[in-house]
N, C-alpha and C positions, 0 to 999 in steps of 0.2 A: 502493499499499499503506500507507503513511504517512497518507493522509487517510483511511481506513478505517479504521485502527485508532485515529487520533486521534479518530473517532464514535465509535467503539466503545466508548472510554475516558473520552469527554467530557471531551478538554484539547486542548491547543495543540501548534503544530508551532517547531520553530528551525531554522533553514536555515542549514546548515553549508556552502553552497557559494560558494566566494570568488569567485564571477562576477553570482551571484544578487543581491549588493548593491545593483548598481547601477541607478539608475532608469531609465539611459536605453538599457541592453541587455537585449532582451527576448526576440527571436528565436533570437539566436544563444545566449542563455545556456539556453533551454530551461525558463522560469519555469514555476511551475503556472499553470494557466489562472485567469480571473477568479469561473467556478465554482467551481474546488477553495479559491481565495483566500477566497471569502465564504462556503464551505460549514464551513469551520475556522480559525480564527485563524493568522497565520502573523506570526512576527516575524525580521527579518533578509533582508528582501525588499522592493527598492527603497527603502533606507534611505539610499544614499550615492548621491554623484554621480560619473561616471568620474574625475575631477579630484582626488579625493581617495585619498591613499593609507589602505589598509585592512587590514593585516596581521594575521596570528593572535594576536599581542599584544592589540594592539585588541580583537578579537573575544573573546579570554578575557574581559577586562575586564568589556566589556559584558555578555557571556552570562553571566557568574555572578552579575553583579550583578542580571540578569533573574531568573534560577532562584531566587536567596534570595528573590524576591518572589512568586516563581509558588507554590515549594513553601509559602508559608503558606496558599496555600488549595487545591491539588494535589498528588496525592499521585504521579503520573507525568506525565513531559512526555517528547514525542519531539524528537530533536536527529535531522536527516536530510540527508545529504548526501553529496558524494563527495570533500570536500579533506581529506585525511586529517591535513594540520598544524591545521588548525581544529579538528577533532573532538579532535585529541590533546590541544589546548592546553585545551580544557573539561575534558577527563577528567585530565589530569594535570598540566597549567600548561606553560607556554614558559618558556626561559630568558631572563635578565635582562638584556638589552642597552640598552646605552646609544640615546638618539635621534639619530640621523643627520641632519646637516644637508641640506635638501634640493639646496642648492646642490652638495653632492658627491654625491648621486645623482645630478642632471642631468648632471655634469661626467663621470662612469662612463659613464653611458646615451650619451653624446655621444662618448665615445670608442670604446665597443663599436661605436656604429654606422660608425665611421669606420676601426679598425683591426681588425674583425674578430673571430669568436668564439676563433681561434689564441691571441691576444693576451691576450685575456682569461683562457681556461683557465691560459695560461702566468703571469699576473701573480698568479692565485690560488694555483699550485703554488710560485710564488717565498714568497709570503706565508705559506699554509699547507699545507705541504705533507700533513698528517695530514687535512684537512679533502679536500683533493684527491682522494685515493685512495679517497673514501668517497662522494663526490657523485655527481651524474650530470652528467657535465661538460659534456654537450650541451643541459643548460638555463642559458641566459644569468643569468634572472632569480635562479638558485639562487646563482651565481658572483658575479654584481654584488652581491647581499646578504650575501655573506662580505667580499668585497674590501671593501664600504664599512665594513662592522663593523672589521674589521682597520686599516684607513687612519684611521680616525675613532678608533679607541682605542689603537691603537700594539700591539693584543694580535692574537694569532691566533683567526679565528674558533671552532674547534674549544676553546678554552680556554673558551667560555662553555656549552658544548652539555655535558647529560646532568649536571647538579647537584642530582640526585635528585627523587623523586617529591613533589608539592604534595597536600597533604591536602583531600578533599572531603566535604564533608557530606551529599553524595548518593549511590546505589549504581549507577553505570551498567549495564543489561542492552543488552549487545552482541550485535546482531544484522546479520549479512551479507546481503543479497539476491543471491543468484549462481544463475545457470543454464549449462546447456552451452556451450561455447564459439561454436560455430556458430549456433548460436540468439542468442546476444548479438550478433555480430558481423553478422546478418540484420538485426536490430532497429535497430541504431547505422545501418546503411547507408539501411534506409528513413526514419529520424529527419531523418538528413542531406535526403534529398531534399525531406521535407516542408518542413524549413526553408527552403530553396530555392523550393519554391512559396510559403512564406508571407512572404516577402521578406528575406531574409538579405541578399542583394547590395544590396540599397536602404539596409538598416539599416548594414551595413558602410561603403557609400560615405559615409552621410550623415556617418559621424564618422571619418574619413580625415584630417580636420586632425588630429583627437585621436589619430592612432593609435598615438601615441608614449608614451602613458599606460599603466600598467601594465593597466589594467582590456581595453585591447583586445588586448594581447598573448597571444592566448589561441587555440586552437583553433577554427577558421570563423570568423575575422577575419585573422590572419598570413597564412591562403592566399589569401583575397581579394583582399587588399591585394598579395600576390604578383602576382595577376593583372592588379590596375590597373596595377601598375607593368611589364605586361608581358613579368616572367618565364615563363608560360605561359600558355595558352588556358584557358577559364571552366569547360571538360568536364575538364581536366587537375587544375584547384582543385580541384572538386566532388570528384575521385576522392580530393585528396592529403589533404582533409577528412577523407574516410571511415576513409582509412589513420590519418591523425595519432589521432583519435577512437578507432578500434581498440586503437592502442598505448596511448593513454592508460588506456582500459578496462582492459586487458591491466597496464599498472603499479598500478591502484589496486587490483586484486583480490590482484596478489602484497603490497603494501604493509599492505592490510589483514590479510592472512592470515599474515604476518611480524611486523607488529606486536605483535598482541594476540592471545589469546581469544576470537573473534567466534563466534556458532552461525551456521552457516549454515541458509538454506532457500531455496528454490525460490519465485519471483514469485506463484505461485499458491496458498503454502500460508497464507493467511490465518490460519484455525483453527488451526493446528498452532504457529503462530507466538501468537495467543493462550493457547495453553493454557503452552506455555513463559511467557510473561510472567509469567501468573498462578501459574505454580507457583516463579520466582524470587521474584515479592513474597511469596508465605507462609513462603518459607524463609528471609528476611532482614528 
C-alpha cells in the first residue's frame, strides 16, 4: 500500500520498522522486495549493522533531519512501519535520556541471562515501582532499558517520561491499515511459512554467534535459537514464531488504537485512502 501511494503522489518512503534498519537481516524482517525498493526510494532500510544500537532517539534525530530536507522539495512523505515507539518519536519527540555506557548495558544483559526474567522484574520494581506497574513486565528489553537508565542516572526511569509534546513543522496524516482478525492471523501464518521456505532457518543460523545483539532478540530469530539449543523441535519453533507474531500484531493494533487518533482502512481501500489524504491536505 505504501509503495502504491508513494507512486501516486510521486514521493518517497521512510521505514519506521526497527528491524529493517539492519543490513544483514532480510528474511526474518520481511523487508520490501528489490523491485519495491527500486520502484520507490526508501530511507532507513539497510542503513545499520546488527552490532549497532539504534534506538528511537537516534531514529528521531535522523528522521527529522531528513524530513527537513525532503520537505524543501516535497509536499508529502510517507513514513511506514509497525514500530510504534519509533513512529511516536518522530511525531511527538522522545524523552531526553542520558547516553548509557555500553559496558553497563552488556553487564545487565549478562546478568539477565544468568539470573533470569524474575530477577530483572524484581530489580525494576525495586528501582521504579511506578514504571514497573505500567510496562509489559514480560518484555526484557524494556526492563533492561529502564534499569540501565536508572542505574546510570540514579533517577527512576519514569521521571524521564512524558515531559510534554515536541512541536513539529509538519502536519501528520495518521492512517492505520487493519483488517479482520482471522484474516490477519491467516496472512501471518502464511508469511511465516514463506519465510521458512525462503531460508529463515539458514539466516538465523548464520548469525547465531551474534544472537545476543539487540537486533536478533526479536520474533522469528529467538524461537529458532531455542530450537538450535534443543528446547523444542523445528515444527514447534515454527508454530511459536506464528503464535508470537500474532501476539505482537495484536499488541501493535492495540497500541495504535490507544495511542492516538488514526484513521482506519482495509488493505484494499487504496482509492479511499487517497481521497482521505487529499481532503486532509486541502483543509490544512
